[in-house]
Each structure stands twice: as C-alpha cells, then as structure tokens.
C-alpha positions as CSV (number, residue, x, y, z in Angstrom):
1,M,5.7,-33.0,-11.6
2,T,5.2,-30.2,-9.1
3,D,6.2,-26.6,-9.2
4,K,8.4,-25.8,-6.1
5,N,7.4,-22.1,-6.4
6,I,3.8,-22.9,-5.6
7,I,2.9,-22.0,-2.0
8,E,0.6,-24.5,-0.4
9,L,-2.8,-22.9,0.5
10,T,-3.0,-23.8,4.1
11,P,-6.1,-23.0,6.1
12,F,-4.6,-19.8,7.4
13,R,-3.3,-18.7,4.0
14,A,-6.8,-19.5,2.6
15,D,-8.3,-17.1,5.3
16,L,-5.8,-14.4,4.3
17,T,-6.6,-14.9,0.6
18,R,-10.4,-14.6,1.3
19,A,-9.8,-11.5,3.4
20,L,-7.8,-9.9,0.6
21,T,-10.6,-10.4,-1.9
22,R,-12.8,-8.2,0.3
23,R,-11.1,-5.0,-0.8
24,G,-13.1,-1.9,-1.8
25,E,-12.4,-1.9,-5.5
26,R,-13.4,-5.5,-5.8
27,I,-16.6,-5.0,-3.9
28,L,-17.5,-1.9,-6.0
29,A,-17.1,-4.0,-9.1
30,S,-19.3,-6.8,-7.8
31,N,-22.5,-7.8,-9.6
32,D,-24.3,-8.1,-6.3
33,L,-23.1,-5.1,-4.2
34,A,-25.8,-5.4,-1.6
35,H,-24.9,-9.0,-0.9
36,E,-21.2,-8.3,-0.7
37,V,-21.7,-5.4,1.7
38,A,-24.2,-7.3,3.9
39,A,-21.5,-10.0,4.4
40,L,-19.0,-7.6,5.8
41,E,-18.3,-7.3,9.5
42,P,-18.5,-3.8,10.9
43,L,-14.7,-3.4,11.2
44,E,-14.2,-4.7,7.6
45,A,-16.8,-2.3,6.3
46,Y,-15.2,0.7,7.9
47,Y,-11.7,-0.1,6.6
48,I,-13.0,-0.7,3.1
49,V,-14.7,2.7,3.1
50,R,-11.6,4.4,4.4
51,E,-9.4,2.5,1.9
52,I,-11.3,3.8,-1.1
53,G,-12.2,7.1,0.4
54,L,-15.6,8.6,1.3
55,D,-15.9,10.4,-2.0
56,Q,-15.7,7.1,-3.9
57,A,-17.6,4.9,-1.5
58,L,-21.2,6.1,-1.9
59,P,-22.5,2.9,-3.5
60,I,-21.1,1.0,-0.4
61,L,-22.3,3.6,2.1
62,I,-25.9,3.3,0.8
63,E,-25.8,-0.5,1.5
64,L,-24.4,-0.3,5.0
65,N,-26.7,-1.6,7.7
66,P,-27.1,0.3,11.0
67,E,-24.5,-1.8,12.8
68,Q,-21.9,-1.2,10.1
69,L,-22.6,2.5,9.9
70,E,-22.5,2.8,13.7
71,A,-19.1,1.2,13.8
72,C,-17.9,3.6,11.1
73,V,-19.1,6.6,13.2
74,D,-17.6,5.1,16.4
75,L,-14.2,4.6,14.8
76,D,-14.1,7.9,12.9
77,C,-16.0,10.6,14.8
78,W,-14.3,10.6,18.2
79,N,-11.0,12.0,19.3
80,R,-10.3,9.7,22.3
81,Y,-13.0,11.0,24.7
82,D,-14.3,13.9,22.6
83,F,-17.0,13.7,19.9
84,A,-16.0,15.4,16.6
85,P,-19.2,16.7,14.9
86,D,-17.1,17.8,11.8
87,S,-16.1,14.2,11.2
88,L,-19.8,13.0,11.3
89,D,-20.5,15.9,8.9
90,E,-18.1,14.3,6.4
91,W,-20.2,11.1,6.5
92,L,-23.5,12.9,6.3
93,T,-22.2,14.9,3.3
94,S,-21.3,11.7,1.5
95,F,-24.9,10.4,2.0
96,A,-26.3,13.7,0.9
97,L,-24.7,13.3,-2.5
98,E,-27.4,10.6,-3.1
99,D,-30.4,12.7,-2.0
100,P,-31.7,14.3,1.3
101,E,-33.8,11.2,2.1
102,T,-30.7,8.9,2.1
103,M,-28.9,11.3,4.4
104,A,-31.9,11.6,6.7
105,R,-32.3,7.8,6.9
106,A,-28.6,7.3,7.6
107,F,-28.7,9.9,10.4
108,S,-31.8,8.3,11.9
109,S,-30.2,4.9,11.9
110,L,-27.4,6.0,14.2
111,D,-27.6,5.5,18.0
112,Y,-30.2,8.0,19.3
113,V,-27.8,9.5,21.7
114,V,-25.3,10.1,18.9
115,Q,-28.0,12.0,17.0
116,L,-28.6,14.0,20.1
117,L,-24.9,14.7,20.6
118,F,-24.4,16.0,17.0
119,L,-27.3,18.4,17.3
120,A,-26.5,19.5,20.9
121,Q,-23.0,20.5,19.7
122,T,-24.2,22.3,16.6
123,V,-27.6,23.8,17.3
124,T,-29.2,25.7,20.2
125,V,-33.0,25.0,20.4
126,Y,-35.5,27.5,21.8
127,D,-39.2,27.2,22.4
128,P,-40.4,30.7,21.7
129,D,-43.5,30.2,23.8
130,T,-41.6,29.4,27.1
131,D,-37.9,30.2,26.6
132,E,-36.3,33.6,27.0
133,V,-34.8,34.0,23.5
134,P,-31.8,36.3,23.4
135,Q,-32.0,39.3,21.0
136,Q,-30.2,38.5,17.8
137,E,-27.3,40.8,17.3
138,E,-25.7,41.8,14.1
139,G,-23.1,39.2,13.0
140,S,-24.5,36.5,15.3
141,Q,-25.1,32.9,14.2
142,P,-28.0,32.2,11.8
143,R,-31.4,31.3,13.1
144,A,-34.3,29.3,11.6
145,T,-37.8,28.1,12.6
146,T,-38.6,24.4,12.3
147,P,-41.1,23.5,9.6
148,D,-43.7,22.6,12.3
149,G,-43.2,26.1,13.9
150,F,-42.5,24.6,17.4
151,Y,-38.8,25.6,17.8
152,L,-36.4,28.3,16.9
153,L,-32.9,27.1,16.0
154,E,-29.7,28.9,16.3
155,L,-26.4,27.6,14.9
156,K,-23.8,27.5,17.6
157,T,-20.8,25.9,16.0
158,E,-18.0,27.8,14.3
159,L,-16.8,24.6,12.5
160,A,-16.8,24.8,8.7
161,L,-19.4,22.0,8.2
162,K,-20.1,20.9,4.6
163,T,-23.7,20.0,5.4
164,H,-25.4,22.7,7.4
165,P,-27.1,21.3,10.5
166,F,-30.3,23.1,9.5
167,T,-30.1,21.1,6.2
168,V,-29.9,17.9,8.2
169,L,-33.0,18.9,10.2
170,D,-34.9,20.0,7.1
171,A,-34.4,16.5,5.7
172,L,-35.4,14.9,9.0
173,Y,-38.6,16.9,9.1
174,Q,-39.4,15.9,5.5
175,Y,-38.9,12.2,6.0
176,E,-39.0,11.6,9.7
177,P,-41.0,14.5,11.2
178,I,-42.0,12.8,14.5
179,A,-38.4,11.7,15.1
180,A,-37.1,15.2,14.3
181,H,-39.5,16.8,16.7
182,R,-38.5,14.4,19.5
183,L,-34.8,15.0,18.9
184,L,-35.1,18.7,19.2
185,S,-37.3,18.4,22.3
186,D,-34.6,16.3,24.0
187,V,-31.8,18.5,22.8
188,R,-33.5,21.5,24.3
189,V,-33.8,20.1,27.8
190,D,-30.8,17.7,28.2
191,L,-27.4,19.0,29.2
192,P,-24.7,18.6,26.5
193,T,-22.2,17.2,29.0
194,Q,-24.6,14.5,30.0
195,I,-25.4,13.6,26.4
196,E,-21.7,13.3,25.6
197,E,-21.0,11.1,28.7
198,E,-23.8,8.8,27.8
199,A,-22.8,8.6,24.1
200,L,-19.2,7.9,25.1
201,R,-20.3,5.1,27.4
202,F,-22.3,3.4,24.7
203,R,-19.6,4.0,22.2
204,N,-17.0,2.4,24.4
205,G,-19.2,-0.7,24.8
206,R,-19.6,-1.1,21.0
207,M,-15.9,-0.5,20.5
208,Q,-15.1,-3.4,22.8
209,D,-17.5,-5.6,20.9
210,I,-15.4,-5.2,17.8
211,G,-12.1,-5.7,19.6
212,F,-11.0,-2.2,20.7
213,A,-10.1,-2.3,24.4
214,P,-10.2,0.9,26.5
215,P,-6.9,2.8,26.5
216,E,-5.9,1.6,30.0
217,E,-6.4,-2.0,28.9
218,A,-4.7,-1.6,25.6
219,A,-1.6,-0.2,27.3
220,V,-1.1,-3.7,28.9
221,L,0.2,-4.7,25.4
222,F,3.3,-2.7,26.2
223,S,4.2,-4.2,29.5
224,R,6.5,-6.9,30.6
225,P,5.0,-10.4,30.2
226,A,4.7,-13.0,33.0
227,I,7.9,-14.8,33.8
228,R,6.3,-18.2,34.3
229,Q,5.0,-20.2,31.3
230,P,1.2,-20.5,31.7
231,L,-0.6,-23.8,31.6
232,S,-2.0,-25.0,28.2
233,R,-5.1,-23.0,27.6
234,S,-8.5,-24.2,26.7
235,L,-10.4,-22.4,23.9
236,K,-13.8,-21.1,24.9
237,P,-16.6,-20.9,22.3
238,I,-16.5,-17.6,20.4
239,D,-18.8,-15.7,18.1
240,S,-17.6,-16.7,14.6
241,G,-18.7,-13.3,13.4
242,L,-15.7,-11.7,15.3
243,T,-13.0,-13.8,13.7
244,R,-12.7,-12.4,10.2
245,L,-9.5,-10.5,9.4
246,P,-10.0,-7.1,7.7
247,S,-8.1,-6.9,4.4
248,V,-5.8,-4.2,5.8
249,Y,-4.6,-6.6,8.5
250,A,-4.4,-9.6,6.2
251,G,-2.2,-7.7,3.8
252,A,0.4,-7.4,6.6
253,L,0.0,-10.9,7.9
254,I,0.6,-12.6,4.5
255,E,4.3,-11.6,4.6
256,S,6.7,-14.5,5.4
257,T,7.4,-14.4,9.1
258,L,7.7,-16.8,11.9
259,L,4.1,-16.0,12.9
260,L,2.9,-16.9,9.4
261,Q,4.9,-20.2,9.4
262,A,3.4,-21.1,12.8
263,L,-0.2,-20.3,11.8
264,S,0.2,-22.1,8.5
265,L,0.7,-25.4,10.4
266,I,-2.7,-25.1,12.1
267,T,-5.4,-27.2,10.5
268,D,-8.1,-27.0,13.1
269,Q,-10.4,-24.2,11.9
270,E,-11.9,-23.4,15.4
271,R,-8.5,-23.0,16.9
272,L,-7.4,-20.9,13.9
273,S,-10.5,-18.7,14.3
274,H,-9.6,-18.1,18.0
275,L,-6.0,-17.1,17.0
276,E,-7.2,-14.8,14.2
277,Q,-9.5,-13.1,16.6
278,E,-6.6,-12.6,19.1
279,I,-4.5,-11.1,16.3
280,V,-7.3,-8.6,15.4
281,W,-7.6,-7.6,19.0
282,A,-3.8,-7.3,19.4
283,I,-3.7,-5.0,16.4
284,N,-6.7,-3.0,17.6
285,S,-5.0,-2.6,21.0
286,A,-1.8,-1.5,19.4
287,I,-3.7,1.2,17.5
288,T,-5.2,2.4,20.7
289,A,-2.0,2.2,22.7
290,Y,0.0,4.1,20.0
291,G,-2.7,6.8,20.1
292,E,-3.3,6.5,16.3
293,K,-6.5,7.2,14.4
294,T,-8.0,4.6,12.3
295,Q,-8.7,7.0,9.4
296,D,-5.1,6.7,8.0
297,I,-5.0,3.3,6.3
298,K,-1.2,3.6,5.7
299,Q,-0.6,4.1,9.4
300,I,-2.9,1.3,10.3
301,T,-1.0,-1.0,7.9
302,D,2.2,0.0,9.5
303,I,0.9,-0.8,12.9
304,A,-0.4,-4.2,11.7
305,E,3.1,-4.9,10.4
306,R,4.6,-3.9,13.8
307,V,2.3,-6.2,15.6
308,R,3.1,-9.0,13.2
309,D,6.9,-8.5,13.6
310,T,6.7,-8.1,17.4
311,I,4.7,-11.3,17.8
312,S,7.3,-13.1,15.7
313,L,10.1,-11.7,17.8
314,G,8.3,-12.8,20.9
315,M,8.0,-16.3,19.5
316,E,11.7,-16.4,18.7
317,T,12.6,-15.1,22.1
318,L,10.7,-17.9,23.8
319,L,12.2,-20.5,21.5
320,A,15.7,-19.1,22.2
321,Q,15.1,-19.5,25.9
322,Q,14.3,-23.2,25.3
323,D,17.3,-23.7,23.0
324,S,19.9,-21.0,22.6
325,N,21.2,-22.7,19.4
326,I,17.9,-22.8,17.6
327,L,18.1,-21.9,13.9
328,L,15.2,-19.9,12.3
329,D,15.6,-21.8,9.0
330,S,15.5,-25.2,10.6
331,A,12.8,-27.6,9.7
332,T,11.4,-27.8,13.3
333,V,11.3,-24.1,14.2
334,A,7.9,-23.5,12.7
335,A,6.4,-26.5,14.5
336,K,7.9,-25.3,17.8
337,A,6.6,-21.8,17.2
338,S,3.1,-23.3,16.4
339,D,3.3,-25.2,19.7
340,L,3.8,-21.9,21.5
341,L,0.3,-20.9,20.4
342,D,-1.1,-23.7,22.4
343,V,0.3,-22.2,25.6
344,W,0.6,-18.4,25.1
345,C,-2.1,-16.0,24.0
346,V,-1.2,-13.7,21.1
347,T,-1.1,-10.7,23.4
348,D,1.5,-12.4,25.6
349,L,3.6,-13.3,22.6
350,F,3.6,-9.7,21.6
351,R,4.6,-8.7,25.2
352,H,7.6,-11.0,25.0
353,G,8.6,-9.4,21.8
354,F,8.3,-6.0,23.2
355,A,10.3,-7.0,26.3
356,A,13.1,-8.1,24.0
357,T,13.5,-4.5,22.9
358,L,13.7,-2.9,26.3
359,A,17.4,-3.6,26.9
360,L,18.1,-1.6,23.7
361,Q,16.1,1.3,25.1
362,Q,18.0,1.1,28.4
363,E,21.3,1.2,26.6
364,A,20.3,4.3,24.6
365,R,19.2,6.0,27.8
366,Q,22.5,5.0,29.5
367,A,24.4,6.4,26.5
368,L,22.7,9.8,27.0
369,R,24.3,10.1,30.5
370,D,27.6,10.7,28.8
371,P,27.8,14.5,28.2
372,R,29.5,14.0,24.8
373,F,26.8,11.8,23.5
374,R,24.1,14.0,25.0
375,A,25.6,17.0,23.3
376,W,25.6,15.2,19.9
377,Y,22.0,14.0,20.3
378,D,20.7,17.4,21.5
379,L,22.5,19.4,18.8
380,E,20.2,21.9,17.1
381,E,19.2,20.9,13.6
382,S,20.8,23.9,12.1
383,N,24.2,22.8,13.5
384,Q,23.9,19.1,12.6
385,S,26.1,17.5,10.0
386,D,24.9,17.4,6.4
387,D,26.1,13.8,6.2
388,P,23.0,11.6,5.5
389,G,24.6,8.9,7.7
390,D,24.5,11.2,10.7
391,R,20.8,11.8,10.1
392,Q,20.2,8.1,10.0
393,Q,22.1,7.6,13.3
394,R,20.0,10.3,15.0
395,A,16.8,8.6,13.8
396,F,18.1,5.3,15.0
397,V,18.7,6.6,18.5
398,A,15.4,8.6,18.6
399,A,13.4,5.5,17.8
400,L,15.0,3.5,20.6
401,L,14.2,6.3,23.1
402,G,10.5,6.5,22.2
403,R,7.8,5.3,24.4
404,H,7.8,2.0,22.5
405,P,11.3,1.2,21.2
406,L,11.3,0.9,17.4
407,H,13.8,0.3,14.6
408,S,14.7,3.4,12.5
409,G,17.6,4.8,10.5
410,F,17.7,1.9,8.1
411,D,16.5,3.8,5.0
412,P,19.0,6.4,3.5
413,A,16.2,8.0,1.5
414,M,13.7,8.2,4.5
415,A,15.9,8.2,7.6
416,E,12.9,8.7,10.0
417,N,11.0,5.6,8.8
418,V,10.3,3.2,11.6
419,K,9.4,-0.4,11.9
420,A,9.3,-3.0,14.7
421,F,12.3,-5.3,15.4
422,A,11.3,-8.6,13.8
423,C,13.9,-11.0,15.0
424,L,16.7,-11.5,17.5
425,A,19.2,-10.8,14.7
426,D,17.7,-7.3,14.4
427,I,18.2,-6.8,18.1
428,D,21.8,-8.0,18.0
429,A,22.6,-5.8,15.1
430,A,21.1,-2.8,16.9
431,H,23.1,-3.5,20.0
432,I,26.3,-3.5,17.9
433,R,25.3,-0.4,16.0
434,L,24.5,1.5,19.2
435,K,27.7,0.5,20.8
436,Q,29.8,1.5,17.8
437,L,28.0,4.8,17.6
438,V,28.5,5.7,21.2
439,A,32.2,4.8,20.9
440,K,32.6,7.0,17.8
441,I,30.8,10.0,19.3
442,C,32.4,9.8,22.7
443,S,35.9,9.4,21.2
444,Q,35.7,12.7,19.3
445,T,37.2,15.7,21.0
C-alpha cells in the first residue's frame, strides 16, 4: 500500500534536497566542519555566510579556502564598479575576532591587487628618506611608522572602519613581514585609479566564472526573445563544479511550478546539470539586471522566486502558442514543458515569460494618457484616499510601470509587495483588473 501524499524523489528533487542540507546552521553543527566547508562551491559558501551572518559565521570563515574567500569579497565588497573598503573591513573584523594572525592570513590570501586597493584607499605611504612629507597639522589624520622603520603611514579615509588599517598592517608585519613591506612599496608608487581598474578587471573575470555576467550582458535577460524556435541544442561538456544550486536558490525552486514539473521528468544527470547551471546563471543575471546586492538574502530569495515564476510563465506561453486550449493540470503538460528544455535555453524561456508581461505594461502606460487617470495616479500621498483598496490599486499600477513589469497590490497588509507573474491566468486577471480600474477612475467626475 502506498501513501499518495509521498512525493517521488526525482533526480531534480534529490538535487534540491541535497542543496537544502547545505545551509549554514547544518554546517555549523557538523562533526567535520572543515570537510563540509571544503566541499562548498564559492557561491554556496558566500550565501551560507550571509545567511547566518558574519557575526555567527567565524567557524566557517576560518575554514574558507582562498577561492571561496575571494568570491565572498568579490560579491560583497564592490558597488558595481567601485570598491567598498568598509565592506572588506567587516570581513577582516570577523577574522580578527579569532586572532591577529588569522586576520593577517585571510588578508594575505586575497588577490594581491585587492590587498593593494584596500590599502591604497585607506592609507598614504611616505618614504621619509625620499618623499616630501607634509607637515602634520592639528586635527589631521593619524600617522604611524612601520615596524621596520622604512615607511611613514597616514590614514586617509574618513570611513568609520571597525579594524584600523594600521592594525591590519601591524598584523601583516608580525606574520608576513616581507609581504607587508612589498605591499606598502607598491602602494606608494602605483596610482590608485590604476590599481582599482586592474582589480575591477580581475574581479569581473572571477564573477563570470561563478555565473555573474557583466551588467550589459545580464540586461539581455529583459529583452524580447527570438521569434523563431531554435534548433534542438546539443549540450557541451561543462565543469561539474559549476552546477550545484546554492540553498538560497534551491529553496525557491522546490515550490510546485511548471518549471519544477518539467525538471522533475528529466532523468539524465548530465542534462540536468546543464539546466541547473543555466538556472543559476539566469538568477545571477537577474540579480545584476535588477541592480540588487547579494548581501540581502531575503531580496535574493525574492529574485530567485521571480526567475522561477517567469521561466514557468515563458514555458506556458510557448505551450499556449502550440495549443491555445492546453490545460495546466493536464497529464501531458509537464512532459511538453520538459520537451521545451530540449530546444530553448533557460534564459530564452525567461525572456518569453518577460515578453508576456509587456502588453500589460503598455496598457498601463496607455491609461496614463488619460488626464483623469494620470491625475489619480499622480495625486500627492497626503491627498490620497485612506481606503486600503486604493493603496493596493496604486501599487498594482506602479509595479506594471516599472522597468521590469511585476505583480503587486495583491496583499492587503503589504500593498507594495511584488512578485513575478507566474502564469497566463495571472496575466489575464491583471488585464481585467487594469481595465476595470481605468473605467472606474475615468468615469468619476
């Protein structure tokens, strides 16, 4: 006798289940923490640390290898094209909680040009024997001489750093004296702009290695897809180390959607690995295209859910083009959706879903051409109705008019909450809602 409530553990569900076991709290409780951390891919390691917080993640931080730590810094310590030394300071401060040597070794394990960049943006280096050292004025930044007596250092950042750059250098001189001297020698003679440009170039290359495309490439995700169906694609060999799903992504993908149904029918592990990699890259591209930071796990989870739903919408859109009478709950729809994965890459399926929302956005823009609707939409907040329903309607329209049309105004308690349109029924309901709202507003005198 079988239990109908038991969900079959298909290969894809098994992958999701394994991903969800790699959460921070589980790893912290492991009897072999070093082994668990060593098995993590760089992107997984970063999200795990962010999930539990830097203040709680010290045991994991200590076990990170240089590649994992470098990915953490690449993801966390840049604002688009600008390095954020205060963000790196947060990571160094966490390592310093163990001891100065741990902090020094962590700093030394970073890409050399990142070490240069942090110091170039926080410290001015003088050689007292050859440089013209400005007179220190009252109230100016602190100065210090290096332990070997070669250089005079002056703090030049006004950022409220938790770990003073001089403290970092003291630790380096204690445990890596030759490396510390070389760093300061290079900081003294290299131009900060050149250091940052080189660091950004290397960082962009590493980001692409873990699936984060440059902003201009990520923006392609939100463009109209090709009209013609591509030929069946052949799968090229991939590095299996790039296929694992971070738990923060797996948590979104395990929800019951058309995408999950389609992937659950795939039994070929190599094909599944390709698709999982494409999903990771699509989510990473969406993070970049939305302009979001990876530090906020809640926001990253929301984006993963948007990608999941938009891909499902793209699948349904393509199936509806093949058969306008197709039913989502039919026995064959999952199989047909799975067949789409043989032809379309995940990014193109997302683009088809995105394209399905553009007519709604156009309708909302068209509605604003009516002066009465425009007056209602532009009404100052102090003059708006106290009716919660009115607030929901404004949120609904605002989300449609955004750079990337989204679904909002569905939660009475949190009217501004947004999510992606997940199916054609959502699109149809939104068309009706917008039409009724425009008619109501424009009929008022």
